[in-house]
C-alpha positions as CSV (number, residue, x, y, z in Angstrom):
1,M,19.3,23.2,-1.5
2,K,22.3,21.5,0.3
3,R,20.5,19.2,2.8
4,I,17.2,17.3,2.7
5,A,15.5,14.6,4.7
6,V,13.7,11.3,3.7
7,M,11.2,9.5,5.8
8,T,8.9,6.4,5.5
9,S,5.5,6.6,7.2
10,G,2.3,4.7,7.7
11,G,1.9,1.1,6.9
12,D,5.1,-0.5,5.5
13,A,5.1,-1.5,1.8
14,P,7.5,-3.5,-0.4
15,G,9.7,-1.1,-2.3
16,M,10.0,1.6,0.3
17,N,13.7,0.7,0.8
18,A,14.2,0.9,-3.0
19,A,12.6,4.4,-2.8
20,I,15.0,5.4,0.1
21,R,17.9,4.3,-1.9
22,A,16.9,6.2,-5.0
23,V,16.3,9.5,-2.8
24,V,19.7,9.1,-1.4
25,R,21.7,8.5,-4.3
26,A,19.8,10.9,-6.7
27,A,20.6,13.7,-4.0
28,L,24.3,12.8,-3.6
29,D,24.5,12.9,-7.3
30,K,23.7,16.7,-7.1
31,N,26.0,17.1,-4.1
32,V,23.1,17.2,-1.6
33,E,23.1,15.7,1.9
34,V,20.4,13.3,2.8
35,Y,19.2,12.6,6.3
36,G,17.2,9.7,7.2
37,V,14.3,10.2,9.8
38,R,13.6,7.2,11.9
39,Q,10.2,6.1,12.7
40,A,8.4,8.7,10.7
41,Y,6.8,11.6,12.3
42,L,7.8,10.5,15.7
43,G,11.4,10.7,14.7
44,L,10.9,14.1,13.2
45,L,9.6,15.3,16.6
46,T,12.4,13.7,18.7
47,G,15.1,14.6,16.1
48,D,15.9,11.0,15.6
49,M,17.8,11.5,12.2
50,E,21.1,10.3,10.7
51,L,23.2,11.2,7.7
52,L,22.7,8.6,5.0
53,T,25.5,7.9,2.6
54,S,25.6,5.7,-0.5
55,R,27.1,2.9,1.6
56,E,24.1,3.2,4.1
57,V,21.7,2.4,1.3
58,S,23.7,-0.2,-0.3
59,G,22.1,-3.8,-0.6
60,I,18.6,-2.6,0.6
61,L,17.1,-2.6,-2.8
62,Q,15.8,-6.1,-2.6
63,R,14.6,-5.9,1.1
64,G,11.0,-5.5,2.1
65,G,9.9,-3.2,4.9
66,T,11.9,-0.1,5.6
67,I,15.2,0.4,7.1
68,L,14.0,3.8,8.6
69,Q,11.1,2.1,10.2
70,T,7.7,3.6,10.8
71,A,5.4,4.5,13.6
72,R,2.1,6.2,14.2
73,N,2.1,9.6,16.0
74,E,-0.7,11.8,17.3
75,E,1.4,14.6,18.5
76,F,2.4,15.7,15.0
77,K,-1.3,16.3,14.3
78,T,-1.5,19.2,16.7
79,P,0.0,22.8,16.0
80,Q,2.5,22.4,18.9
81,G,3.7,19.1,17.4
82,Q,4.1,20.5,13.9
83,K,6.0,23.5,15.3
84,K,8.3,21.1,17.2
85,A,9.0,19.2,14.0
86,L,9.8,22.4,12.2
87,R,12.3,23.3,14.9
88,R,14.0,20.0,14.6
89,L,14.4,20.4,10.8
90,N,15.8,23.9,11.3
91,E,18.3,22.7,13.9
92,R,19.8,20.2,11.3
93,G,19.7,22.9,8.6
94,I,17.4,20.5,6.5
95,E,15.9,22.5,3.6
96,G,13.5,20.0,2.2
97,V,11.8,16.7,2.9
98,V,10.7,13.7,0.8
99,V,7.8,11.8,2.5
100,I,7.2,8.0,1.1
101,G,4.0,6.7,2.5
102,G,0.1,6.5,2.2
103,D,-2.8,8.9,2.7
104,G,-2.2,9.8,6.3
105,S,1.7,10.3,5.7
106,L,0.7,12.6,2.8
107,R,-1.4,14.5,4.9
108,G,1.3,15.2,7.3
109,A,3.5,16.1,4.3
110,L,0.9,18.8,3.5
111,Q,1.0,20.2,7.0
112,L,4.9,20.6,6.6
113,H,4.2,22.3,3.1
114,K,1.8,24.7,4.8
115,M,4.5,25.6,7.4
116,G,6.9,26.6,4.7
117,V,8.8,23.3,4.4
118,P,9.5,22.3,0.7
119,V,7.9,18.8,0.5
120,V,7.3,16.1,-2.0
121,G,5.5,13.0,-1.3
122,V,6.0,9.6,-2.8
123,P,2.8,7.2,-2.8
124,A,3.5,3.8,-1.0
125,S,0.4,1.9,0.0
126,I,-0.4,-1.6,-0.8
127,D,-4.2,-0.8,-0.9
128,N,-3.8,1.3,-4.1
129,D,-6.2,3.8,-2.7
130,I,-4.1,6.9,-3.2
131,W,-5.9,9.4,-5.6
132,G,-4.1,10.9,-8.6
133,T,-1.6,8.0,-9.2
134,D,-2.4,4.8,-11.3
135,T,-0.7,2.7,-8.7
136,S,1.5,3.0,-5.5
137,I,4.7,1.3,-4.3
138,G,4.0,-2.1,-2.8
139,V,0.7,-2.9,-4.7
140,D,2.3,-5.2,-7.2
141,T,4.2,-7.2,-4.6
142,A,1.3,-7.5,-2.1
143,L,-0.9,-8.7,-5.2
144,N,1.5,-11.4,-6.2
145,T,1.7,-12.5,-2.6
146,I,-1.9,-13.0,-2.7
147,L,-1.8,-14.9,-6.0
148,D,0.8,-17.2,-4.6
149,A,-1.5,-18.0,-1.8
150,V,-4.6,-18.4,-4.0
151,D,-2.9,-20.7,-6.3
152,R,-1.5,-22.8,-3.5
153,L,-4.9,-23.1,-1.7
154,R,-6.7,-24.0,-4.9
155,D,-4.4,-27.2,-5.2
156,T,-5.7,-28.4,-1.9
157,A,-9.3,-27.1,-2.4
158,T,-9.5,-29.1,-5.5
159,S,-8.1,-32.3,-3.9
160,H,-10.6,-32.1,-1.0
161,N,-13.7,-30.6,-2.7
162,R,-13.5,-27.7,-0.4
163,A,-14.5,-24.0,-0.4
164,F,-11.8,-21.6,0.8
165,L,-12.5,-18.2,2.2
166,I,-9.3,-16.2,1.8
167,E,-9.2,-13.0,3.6
168,V,-6.8,-10.2,2.3
169,M,-6.1,-6.7,3.5
170,G,-8.1,-3.8,2.6
171,R,-10.2,-2.0,5.4
172,N,-11.6,0.8,3.3
173,C,-10.6,-0.3,-0.3
174,G,-11.3,-3.7,-1.9
175,Y,-8.5,-3.2,-4.7
176,L,-6.4,-6.1,-3.5
177,A,-9.4,-8.6,-3.0
178,L,-10.9,-7.7,-6.4
179,M,-7.7,-7.9,-8.5
180,G,-6.6,-11.2,-6.5
181,G,-10.0,-12.6,-7.3
182,I,-9.9,-11.8,-10.9
183,L,-6.2,-12.9,-11.4
184,G,-6.6,-15.9,-9.0
185,G,-9.7,-17.3,-10.9
186,A,-12.1,-16.9,-7.6
187,E,-15.6,-17.8,-7.7
188,L,-16.4,-14.8,-5.4
189,V,-14.9,-11.4,-4.5
190,I,-16.3,-9.6,-1.4
191,T,-15.1,-5.9,-0.8
192,P,-16.3,-3.0,1.4
193,E,-17.6,-1.4,-1.8
194,N,-19.8,-4.2,-3.2
195,G,-21.9,-5.3,-0.2
196,I,-22.6,-8.7,-1.0
197,T,-24.7,-10.4,1.7
198,M,-23.7,-13.8,3.4
199,E,-27.0,-15.2,2.0
200,E,-25.9,-14.2,-1.6
201,I,-22.5,-15.8,-0.9
202,A,-24.0,-19.0,0.2
203,K,-26.4,-19.2,-2.8
204,S,-23.5,-18.6,-5.2
205,L,-21.3,-21.2,-3.6
206,E,-24.1,-23.7,-3.4
207,D,-24.8,-23.1,-7.0
208,A,-21.2,-23.6,-7.9
209,Y,-21.4,-27.1,-6.1
210,V,-24.5,-28.0,-8.0
211,R,-22.9,-27.2,-11.3
212,G,-20.3,-29.8,-10.4
213,K,-17.3,-27.6,-9.6
214,T,-14.6,-29.5,-7.6
215,H,-13.8,-26.5,-5.4
216,A,-14.7,-22.8,-4.9
217,I,-12.5,-19.8,-3.8
218,A,-13.8,-16.6,-2.3
219,V,-11.3,-13.7,-1.7
220,I,-12.7,-11.3,1.0
221,A,-11.3,-7.9,1.8
222,E,-10.9,-7.5,5.7
223,G,-13.2,-4.3,5.5
224,A,-16.2,-6.3,4.4
225,S,-19.2,-5.7,6.5
226,Y,-19.0,-9.0,8.5
227,K,-16.1,-11.0,9.8
228,V,-14.8,-13.8,8.0
229,T,-15.2,-16.1,11.0
230,E,-18.9,-15.3,11.1
231,L,-19.2,-15.9,7.4
232,S,-17.5,-19.4,7.7
233,K,-19.8,-20.3,10.5
234,F,-22.8,-19.3,8.6
235,L,-21.8,-21.2,5.5
236,Q,-21.2,-24.3,7.5
237,Q,-24.5,-24.1,9.2
238,N,-26.2,-23.7,5.7
239,H,-24.7,-26.9,4.2
240,I,-23.7,-25.5,0.7
241,G,-22.2,-28.7,-0.3
242,F,-18.5,-27.8,0.0
243,E,-16.5,-28.1,3.2
244,I,-15.6,-24.7,4.4
245,R,-11.9,-23.6,5.2
246,L,-10.7,-20.2,6.1
247,T,-7.4,-18.5,5.6
248,I,-6.4,-15.1,6.7
249,L,-3.2,-13.9,5.0
250,G,-2.7,-11.0,7.3
251,H,0.5,-9.2,7.4
252,T,2.3,-11.6,5.0
253,Q,0.9,-9.3,2.2
254,R,3.2,-6.4,3.6
255,G,6.5,-8.4,3.7
256,G,8.7,-9.9,1.3
257,S,11.3,-8.8,-1.4
258,P,9.6,-6.2,-3.9
259,T,8.9,-7.5,-7.3
260,A,10.8,-6.1,-10.5
261,F,7.9,-3.8,-11.0
262,D,7.9,-2.3,-7.6
263,R,11.6,-1.8,-7.5
264,L,11.5,0.1,-10.8
265,L,8.5,2.1,-9.7
266,A,10.0,3.0,-6.5
267,T,13.3,3.9,-7.9
268,R,11.7,6.2,-10.7
269,M,9.6,7.8,-8.0
270,G,12.3,8.4,-5.7
271,V,14.7,10.1,-8.3
272,E,11.6,12.0,-9.5
273,A,10.8,13.3,-5.9
274,V,14.4,14.5,-5.6
275,E,14.5,16.3,-8.9
276,R,11.1,18.0,-8.3
277,L,12.3,19.1,-4.9
278,L,15.6,20.4,-6.0
279,G,13.8,22.0,-8.8
280,G,11.7,24.2,-6.5
281,E,8.5,22.2,-6.4
282,S,6.7,21.7,-3.0
283,G,3.4,20.5,-1.8
284,V,3.1,17.9,-4.5
285,M,3.1,14.1,-4.7
286,V,5.0,12.2,-7.5
287,A,2.5,10.1,-9.4
288,R,2.4,7.5,-12.2
289,T,0.0,8.2,-15.0
290,G,0.4,5.6,-17.9
291,R,4.0,5.0,-18.4
292,E,4.9,8.7,-17.4
293,Q,5.8,10.4,-14.1
294,T,4.0,13.4,-13.2
295,T,3.1,15.4,-9.9
296,V,-0.3,16.0,-8.2
297,P,-1.0,18.6,-5.4
298,L,-0.9,17.0,-2.0
299,A,-4.1,19.2,-1.2
300,E,-5.7,17.3,-4.1
301,C,-4.6,13.9,-3.6
302,T,-5.4,13.9,0.2
303,S,-8.9,15.1,-0.2
304,K,-10.0,12.3,-2.5
305,T,-9.8,8.4,-2.6
306,R,-9.0,6.5,-5.6
307,L,-11.9,4.5,-6.4
308,I,-12.2,1.0,-8.1
309,S,-13.4,1.0,-11.7
310,P,-16.9,-0.7,-11.8
311,E,-15.8,-2.6,-14.9
312,Y,-13.6,-4.8,-12.8
313,Y,-16.5,-5.9,-10.8
314,E,-18.3,-6.9,-13.9
315,L,-15.2,-8.6,-15.1
316,A,-14.9,-10.7,-11.8
317,K,-18.5,-11.6,-12.2
318,M,-18.3,-12.7,-15.9
319,L,-15.0,-14.7,-15.4
320,S,-16.2,-16.7,-12.3
321,R,-18.9,-18.6,-14.0
């Protein structure tokens, strides 16, 4: 190969820029040109690509977000859109692609592979729901952002004898909520998977108040079966003892400078992706297993969802007493 492309797709995750940098410099080390595709699959269809040199990726290691930007695109999901993307790649003489992103992004990468384009995926999703890898780029940074917020809110909760409801990201996967709750010392964790009712939440917080706790923290994934505003109103109406306050962290969890762990993970995965691609592999995703880098077939990792270990729920329950 003499020319490859790199793109970031789906929700942005801290560390994506570090991965782009690693892909570019690893490829240049092998005398391979790298084109950056802007706005993910939309840019692939419109031919919005530019040659990336070592200078273009200088100084981006510590930056959050993605310099290539990202966008959703429905046209690429159609056979006509996929053919158009293939034509754009052929026009530029691009012989392989590195796709950095989450589940939907990797599904798109699988379609490129099926059309004969050599592709290697790199998992980047703060939800940590990608099957086949222990962790994905951005998870550690997002979790540290959550913990910083939990620690700060605990200070004010203790001062005012309040219970704070903290909503974190996770529409379908409660990993961030669960780990944020365990590591932040929360009294309650509510995720799409554990299905705790509002009545059970009220009972748990009331018990904490009766036992003499000066505050309470509940970390709630956005994909819970009820809205946090509804829960807040319900708890206020049921007079659990604590004053109720609600904080929605929202997209603050996606931004910010990546942690040392995410910078290293993204760098190793980016380099590994290039080596695998130039080594003739395609239709695979780079994965972290233990301390090692390996690959998983895209067809496999996009057909399953990484589930949370039940032992973490037991751990959260035991430590909240």
